[in-house]
Short mmCIF file of the C-alpha atoms (twelve columns), coordinates in Angstrom:
data_MODEL
# 
_entry.id   MODEL 
# 
loop_
_atom_site.group_PDB 
_atom_site.id 
_atom_site.type_symbol 
_atom_site.label_atom_id 
_atom_site.label_alt_id 
_atom_site.label_comp_id 
_atom_site.label_asym_id 
_atom_site.label_seq_id 
_atom_site.Cartn_x 
_atom_site.Cartn_y 
_atom_site.Cartn_z 
_atom_site.pdbx_PDB_model_num 
ATOM 1   C CA . UNK A 1   25.280  -16.195 15.754  1 
ATOM 2   C CA . UNK A 2   21.883  -17.263 17.437  1 
ATOM 3   C CA . UNK A 3   19.530  -20.351 17.542  1 
ATOM 4   C CA . UNK A 4   17.043  -20.294 14.556  1 
ATOM 5   C CA . UNK A 5   13.371  -21.745 14.937  1 
ATOM 6   C CA . UNK A 6   14.430  -24.652 13.000  1 
ATOM 7   C CA . UNK A 7   17.414  -25.395 15.114  1 
ATOM 8   C CA . UNK A 8   14.912  -24.784 18.259  1 
ATOM 9   C CA . UNK A 9   12.606  -27.339 17.256  1 
ATOM 10  C CA . UNK A 10  15.270  -30.007 16.628  1 
ATOM 11  C CA . UNK A 11  16.900  -29.102 20.064  1 
ATOM 12  C CA . UNK A 12  13.505  -29.468 21.822  1 
ATOM 13  C CA . UNK A 13  13.248  -33.024 20.507  1 
ATOM 14  C CA . UNK A 14  16.690  -33.909 22.303  1 
ATOM 15  C CA . UNK A 15  15.242  -31.907 25.392  1 
ATOM 16  C CA . UNK A 16  12.181  -33.732 25.538  1 
ATOM 17  C CA . UNK A 17  14.497  -37.066 25.823  1 
ATOM 18  C CA . UNK A 18  16.983  -35.659 27.870  1 
ATOM 19  C CA . UNK A 19  16.566  -32.236 29.629  1 
ATOM 20  C CA . UNK A 20  20.175  -32.053 31.374  1 
ATOM 21  C CA . UNK A 21  22.607  -33.494 28.845  1 
ATOM 22  C CA . UNK A 22  26.346  -33.841 29.760  1 
ATOM 23  C CA . UNK A 23  29.195  -32.486 27.836  1 
ATOM 24  C CA . UNK A 24  29.578  -35.492 25.527  1 
ATOM 25  C CA . UNK A 25  25.863  -35.270 24.467  1 
ATOM 26  C CA . UNK A 26  26.007  -31.794 23.820  1 
ATOM 27  C CA . UNK A 27  28.849  -32.024 21.729  1 
ATOM 28  C CA . UNK A 28  27.194  -34.838 19.938  1 
ATOM 29  C CA . UNK A 29  24.023  -32.564 19.184  1 
ATOM 30  C CA . UNK A 30  25.895  -29.413 18.326  1 
ATOM 31  C CA . UNK A 31  28.512  -30.676 15.790  1 
ATOM 32  C CA . UNK A 32  25.970  -32.428 13.189  1 
ATOM 33  C CA . UNK A 33  23.719  -29.415 13.112  1 
ATOM 34  C CA . UNK A 34  26.516  -26.793 12.838  1 
ATOM 35  C CA . UNK A 35  25.447  -25.219 16.220  1 
ATOM 36  C CA . UNK A 36  28.296  -24.045 18.565  1 
ATOM 37  C CA . UNK A 37  28.792  -26.056 21.736  1 
ATOM 38  C CA . UNK A 38  28.422  -22.743 23.939  1 
ATOM 39  C CA . UNK A 39  24.813  -21.832 22.150  1 
ATOM 40  C CA . UNK A 40  23.658  -25.442 22.798  1 
ATOM 41  C CA . UNK A 41  24.574  -25.291 26.408  1 
ATOM 42  C CA . UNK A 42  22.967  -21.856 26.761  1 
ATOM 43  C CA . UNK A 43  19.863  -22.996 24.937  1 
ATOM 44  C CA . UNK A 44  19.228  -26.084 27.415  1 
ATOM 45  C CA . UNK A 45  19.932  -23.881 30.345  1 
ATOM 46  C CA . UNK A 46  17.492  -21.236 29.237  1 
ATOM 47  C CA . UNK A 47  15.096  -23.988 28.038  1 
ATOM 48  C CA . UNK A 48  15.236  -25.735 31.610  1 
ATOM 49  C CA . UNK A 49  14.544  -22.154 33.267  1 
ATOM 50  C CA . UNK A 50  11.543  -20.969 30.720  1 
ATOM 51  C CA . UNK A 51  10.384  -24.093 28.944  1 
ATOM 52  C CA . UNK A 52  10.440  -24.984 25.270  1 
ATOM 53  C CA . UNK A 53  7.513   -23.012 24.217  1 
ATOM 54  C CA . UNK A 54  8.102   -19.692 26.028  1 
ATOM 55  C CA . UNK A 55  11.758  -20.107 24.879  1 
ATOM 56  C CA . UNK A 56  10.340  -20.432 21.106  1 
ATOM 57  C CA . UNK A 57  8.294   -17.209 21.709  1 
ATOM 58  C CA . UNK A 58  11.382  -15.421 22.922  1 
ATOM 59  C CA . UNK A 59  13.554  -16.696 19.950  1 
ATOM 60  C CA . UNK A 60  10.745  -15.479 17.742  1 
ATOM 61  C CA . UNK A 61  10.657  -11.869 19.227  1 
ATOM 62  C CA . UNK A 62  14.249  -11.516 19.236  1 
ATOM 63  C CA . UNK A 63  14.232  -12.811 15.370  1 
ATOM 64  C CA . UNK A 64  11.546  -10.006 14.651  1 
ATOM 65  C CA . UNK A 65  13.435  -7.278  16.338  1 
ATOM 66  C CA . UNK A 66  16.616  -8.171  14.692  1 
ATOM 67  C CA . UNK A 67  14.618  -7.994  11.294  1 
ATOM 68  C CA . UNK A 68  13.357  -4.782  12.079  1 
ATOM 69  C CA . UNK A 69  16.701  -3.204  13.112  1 
ATOM 70  C CA . UNK A 70  17.894  -4.675  9.641   1 
ATOM 71  C CA . UNK A 71  15.072  -3.218  7.564   1 
ATOM 72  C CA . UNK A 72  15.820  0.276   9.439   1 
ATOM 73  C CA . UNK A 73  19.326  0.076   8.546   1 
ATOM 74  C CA . UNK A 74  18.786  -0.910  5.075   1 
ATOM 75  C CA . UNK A 75  16.123  1.923   4.786   1 
ATOM 76  C CA . UNK A 76  18.571  4.444   5.931   1 
ATOM 77  C CA . UNK A 77  21.239  3.160   3.407   1 
ATOM 78  C CA . UNK A 78  18.619  2.970   0.527   1 
ATOM 79  C CA . UNK A 79  17.419  6.708   1.517   1 
ATOM 80  C CA . UNK A 80  21.157  7.952   1.585   1 
ATOM 81  C CA . UNK A 81  21.785  6.710   -1.902  1 
ATOM 82  C CA . UNK A 82  19.246  8.948   -3.094  1 
ATOM 83  C CA . UNK A 83  18.104  6.640   -6.058  1 
ATOM 84  C CA . UNK A 84  15.768  8.268   -8.534  1 
ATOM 85  C CA . UNK A 85  12.843  6.392   -10.099 1 
ATOM 86  C CA . UNK A 86  10.736  6.842   -13.034 1 
ATOM 87  C CA . UNK A 87  7.106   8.180   -13.319 1 
ATOM 88  C CA . UNK A 88  5.952   5.034   -14.317 1 
ATOM 89  C CA . UNK A 89  7.534   3.250   -11.265 1 
ATOM 90  C CA . UNK A 90  6.037   5.914   -9.033  1 
ATOM 91  C CA . UNK A 91  2.640   5.661   -10.485 1 
ATOM 92  C CA . UNK A 92  2.484   2.040   -10.086 1 
ATOM 93  C CA . UNK A 93  3.958   1.934   -6.748  1 
ATOM 94  C CA . UNK A 94  1.036   4.721   -5.840  1 
ATOM 95  C CA . UNK A 95  -1.641  2.132   -7.202  1 
ATOM 96  C CA . UNK A 96  -0.338  -0.518  -4.891  1 
ATOM 97  C CA . UNK A 97  -0.011  1.994   -1.938  1 
ATOM 98  C CA . UNK A 98  -3.704  3.083   -2.282  1 
ATOM 99  C CA . UNK A 99  -4.762  -0.694  -2.328  1 
ATOM 100 C CA . UNK A 100 -2.435  -1.612  0.633   1 
ATOM 101 C CA . UNK A 101 -0.157  1.096   2.372   1 
ATOM 102 C CA . UNK A 102 1.766   -1.428  4.788   1 
ATOM 103 C CA . UNK A 103 2.644   -4.723  2.376   1 
ATOM 104 C CA . UNK A 104 4.302   -7.568  3.876   1 
ATOM 105 C CA . UNK A 105 7.842   -9.002  2.508   1 
ATOM 106 C CA . UNK A 106 6.126   -11.388 -0.113  1 
ATOM 107 C CA . UNK A 107 3.745   -8.747  -1.328  1 
ATOM 108 C CA . UNK A 108 6.792   -6.566  -1.579  1 
ATOM 109 C CA . UNK A 109 8.656   -9.191  -3.466  1 
ATOM 110 C CA . UNK A 110 5.749   -9.168  -6.120  1 
ATOM 111 C CA . UNK A 111 5.462   -5.316  -6.414  1 
ATOM 112 C CA . UNK A 112 9.281   -5.016  -6.708  1 
ATOM 113 C CA . UNK A 113 9.381   -7.478  -9.778  1 
ATOM 114 C CA . UNK A 114 6.733   -5.469  -11.205 1 
ATOM 115 C CA . UNK A 115 8.368   -2.034  -11.021 1 
ATOM 116 C CA . UNK A 116 12.065  -3.623  -11.560 1 
ATOM 117 C CA . UNK A 117 13.262  -2.638  -8.192  1 
ATOM 118 C CA . UNK A 118 14.574  -4.181  -5.018  1 
ATOM 119 C CA . UNK A 119 12.703  -5.278  -2.096  1 
ATOM 120 C CA . UNK A 120 14.653  -2.812  0.035   1 
ATOM 121 C CA . UNK A 121 13.800  -0.184  -2.452  1 
ATOM 122 C CA . UNK A 122 10.243  -0.807  -2.470  1 
ATOM 123 C CA . UNK A 123 9.948   -0.818  1.455   1 
ATOM 124 C CA . UNK A 124 11.799  2.273   1.559   1 
ATOM 125 C CA . UNK A 125 9.263   3.747   -0.986  1 
ATOM 126 C CA . UNK A 126 6.089   2.845   1.160   1 
ATOM 127 C CA . UNK A 127 7.974   3.930   4.463   1 
ATOM 128 C CA . UNK A 128 8.649   7.282   2.887   1 
ATOM 129 C CA . UNK A 129 5.089   7.459   1.290   1 
ATOM 130 C CA . UNK A 130 3.446   6.564   4.571   1 
ATOM 131 C CA . UNK A 131 5.358   9.701   5.944   1 
ATOM 132 C CA . UNK A 132 4.953   12.420  3.497   1 
ATOM 133 C CA . UNK A 133 2.505   11.097  0.904   1 
ATOM 134 C CA . UNK A 134 2.919   10.345  -2.786  1 
ATOM 135 C CA . UNK A 135 3.134   13.696  -4.248  1 
ATOM 136 C CA . UNK A 136 5.692   15.195  -2.020  1 
ATOM 137 C CA . UNK A 137 7.608   11.929  -2.233  1 
ATOM 138 C CA . UNK A 138 7.597   11.936  -6.092  1 
ATOM 139 C CA . UNK A 139 9.434   15.612  -5.802  1 
ATOM 140 C CA . UNK A 140 12.071  13.684  -3.643  1 
ATOM 141 C CA . UNK A 141 12.817  10.483  -5.801  1 
ATOM 142 C CA . UNK A 142 11.438  11.339  -9.148  1 
ATOM 143 C CA . UNK A 143 13.936  11.918  -12.157 1 
ATOM 144 C CA . UNK A 144 14.587  15.408  -12.940 1 
ATOM 145 C CA . UNK A 145 13.578  14.789  -16.438 1 
ATOM 146 C CA . UNK A 146 10.437  13.418  -15.540 1 
ATOM 147 C CA . UNK A 147 9.552   15.873  -13.089 1 
ATOM 148 C CA . UNK A 148 10.164  18.500  -15.516 1 
ATOM 149 C CA . UNK A 149 8.019   16.852  -18.176 1 
ATOM 150 C CA . UNK A 150 5.140   16.420  -15.525 1 
ATOM 151 C CA . UNK A 151 5.581   20.071  -14.710 1 
ATOM 152 C CA . UNK A 152 5.315   21.114  -18.189 1 
ATOM 153 C CA . UNK A 153 2.481   18.914  -18.626 1 
ATOM 154 C CA . UNK A 154 0.741   20.681  -15.738 1 
ATOM 155 C CA . UNK A 155 1.527   24.080  -17.081 1 
ATOM 156 C CA . UNK A 156 0.150   23.228  -20.569 1 
ATOM 157 C CA . UNK A 157 -3.072  21.785  -18.885 1 
ATOM 158 C CA . UNK A 158 -3.444  24.970  -16.970 1 
ATOM 159 C CA . UNK A 159 -3.063  27.035  -20.120 1 
ATOM 160 C CA . UNK A 160 -5.293  25.074  -22.066 1 
ATOM 161 C CA . UNK A 161 -8.087  25.473  -19.143 1 
ATOM 162 C CA . UNK A 162 -7.480  29.004  -18.967 1 
ATOM 163 C CA . UNK A 163 -7.950  29.531  -22.696 1 
ATOM 164 C CA . UNK A 164 -11.111 27.274  -22.477 1 
ATOM 165 C CA . UNK A 165 -12.299 29.679  -19.571 1 
ATOM 166 C CA . UNK A 166 -11.498 32.892  -21.603 1 
ATOM 167 C CA . UNK A 167 -13.256 31.307  -24.765 1 
ATOM 168 C CA . UNK A 168 -16.410 30.160  -22.736 1 
ATOM 169 C CA . UNK A 169 -16.455 33.840  -21.316 1 
ATOM 170 C CA . UNK A 170 -16.090 35.460  -24.979 1 
ATOM 171 C CA . UNK A 171 -19.163 33.162  -26.012 1 
ATOM 172 C CA . UNK A 172 -21.318 33.976  -23.061 1 
ATOM 173 C CA . UNK A 173 -20.624 37.599  -23.759 1 
ATOM 174 C CA . UNK A 174 -21.301 37.504  -27.469 1 
ATOM 175 C CA . UNK A 175 -24.650 35.642  -26.583 1 
ATOM 176 C CA . UNK A 176 -25.453 38.100  -24.158 1 
ATOM 177 C CA . UNK A 177 -24.853 40.883  -26.900 1 
ATOM 178 C CA . UNK A 178 -26.969 38.877  -29.460 1 
ATOM 179 C CA . UNK A 179 -29.776 38.739  -26.962 1 
ATOM 180 C CA . UNK A 180 -29.814 42.652  -26.479 1 
ATOM 181 C CA . UNK A 181 -29.196 42.887  -30.152 1 
ATOM 182 C CA . UNK A 182 -32.502 40.783  -30.761 1 
ATOM 183 C CA . UNK A 183 -34.437 42.499  -28.244 1 
ATOM 184 C CA . UNK A 184 -33.599 45.897  -30.022 1 
ATOM 185 C CA . UNK A 185 -34.529 44.228  -33.444 1 
ATOM 186 C CA . UNK A 186 -37.573 43.052  -32.101 1 
ATOM 187 C CA . UNK A 187 -38.544 46.405  -30.750 1 
ATOM 188 C CA . UNK A 188 -38.019 48.080  -33.823 1 
ATOM 189 C CA . UNK A 189 -39.953 45.524  -35.697 1 
ATOM 190 C CA . UNK A 190 -42.891 45.941  -33.414 1 
ATOM 191 C CA . UNK A 191 -42.394 50.069  -33.625 1 
ATOM 192 C CA . UNK A 192 -42.324 49.324  -37.671 1 
ATOM 193 C CA . UNK A 193 -45.537 47.606  -37.465 1 
ATOM 194 C CA . UNK A 194 -47.188 50.048  -35.287 1 
ATOM 195 C CA . UNK A 195 -45.920 52.983  -37.789 1 
ATOM 196 C CA . UNK A 196 -47.296 50.914  -40.811 1 
ATOM 197 C CA . UNK A 197 -50.602 50.559  -39.233 1 
ATOM 198 C CA . UNK A 198 -50.871 54.171  -38.186 1 
ATOM 199 C CA . UNK A 199 -50.020 55.045  -41.883 1 
ATOM 200 C CA . UNK A 200 -52.829 52.618  -42.971 1 
ATOM 201 C CA . UNK A 201 -55.309 54.253  -40.895 1 
ATOM 202 C CA . UNK A 202 -54.367 57.647  -41.926 1 
ATOM 203 C CA . UNK A 203 -54.652 56.730  -45.766 1 
ATOM 204 C CA . UNK A 204 -57.958 55.217  -44.845 1 
ATOM 205 C CA . UNK A 205 -58.879 58.510  -43.153 1 
ATOM 206 C CA . UNK A 206 -57.667 60.815  -46.164 1 
ATOM 207 C CA . UNK A 207 -59.694 58.676  -48.572 1 
ATOM 208 C CA . UNK A 208 -62.625 58.745  -46.632 1 
ATOM 209 C CA . UNK A 209 -62.106 62.704  -46.478 1 
ATOM 210 C CA . UNK A 210 -61.542 62.644  -50.353 1 
ATOM 211 C CA . UNK A 211 -64.619 60.717  -51.147 1 
ATOM 212 C CA . UNK A 212 -66.779 62.962  -48.745 1 
ATOM 213 C CA . UNK A 213 -65.372 66.187  -50.287 1 
ATOM 214 C CA . UNK A 214 -66.162 64.791  -53.960 1 
ATOM 215 C CA . UNK A 215 -69.466 63.845  -52.753 1 
ATOM 216 C CA . UNK A 216 -70.261 67.240  -51.287 1 
ATOM 217 C CA . UNK A 217 -68.777 68.848  -54.534 1 
ATOM 218 C CA . UNK A 218 -71.224 66.869  -56.803 1 
ATOM 219 C CA . UNK A 219 -74.148 67.513  -54.619 1 
ATOM 220 C CA . UNK A 220 -73.502 71.438  -54.615 1 
ATOM 221 C CA . UNK A 221 -73.143 71.186  -58.580 1 
ATOM 222 C CA . UNK A 222 -76.523 69.577  -58.665 1 
ATOM 223 C CA . UNK A 223 -78.138 71.941  -56.505 1 
ATOM 224 C CA . UNK A 224 -76.725 74.697  -58.551 1 
ATOM 225 C CA . UNK A 225 -77.835 73.022  -61.715 1 
ATOM 226 C CA . UNK A 226 -81.375 72.697  -60.401 1 
ATOM 227 C CA . UNK A 227 -81.635 76.323  -59.288 1 
ATOM 228 C CA . UNK A 228 -80.702 77.334  -62.777 1 
ATOM 229 C CA . UNK A 229 -83.473 75.252  -64.302 1 
ATOM 230 C CA . UNK A 230 -86.239 76.803  -62.173 1 
ATOM 231 C CA . UNK A 231 -85.186 80.340  -62.979 1 
# 
C-alpha cells in the first residue's frame, strides 16, 4: 500500500495546519480516511523533509513507474497467452496505428471497444506492432484460417495478374503480327497496282503498233493499186 495523490492532497491540508502532529492526531487523521498510521507518520516525515509539492511529484513518479511495471507484466502475460485475433480486428487496429502508434489509456479504451478486445490486449498489439510492424505481427497473432484465406487470396491475385500479363503479351504479339501482315498486304497492293499500270502501258503500245501496221498495209495497197492503174 502507498499514499495516493488524493490522499496526499488531504494530508497536505492537515500539514498546512500542523506539520508536526502527535500520535493521537495522526490516528485521528489516518482512521477516517482508511490510511495506516505507519503511512501517515512516514508521509508527515517525508513532507517535512521535502515539502508538499516535491513530495507530490515523487508520488506521481512512483505511481507512473508502478503503472509502467504493471503494464509490462500484463503485456508479458498477454503475449504468453498467444491469443489470436481476426483479420477485421487486425486491419482496424492497423488503421488506428497509422494515425497514432502510441495511444494513451483512454484512446486504447475507445479502440478496444471498437474491436471487442481488452485494453491490455490492444496495448500489447500496439507494443508489438511498434516492434515488428503490422505485416509481420499479423503472421504472429492472426487466426490460422484467416491467414490461410489471405494467403489464398494473394495467390489468386498473383495468378490473375500473371494471366493478365500473358494476355497483354499475346495481344501485343498479335498486334505486331497484324502490323507486319498489313505492311505485306500494302506492299503487294502497290506491286499489283504497278503491274496493272505496266500491263496498261504495254496494251496501249501494242494497240499503237497494230494501228500503225494496219495503216502501213493500207498505204502499201493504195500505192500498189495506183501503180497498176498507170500501167
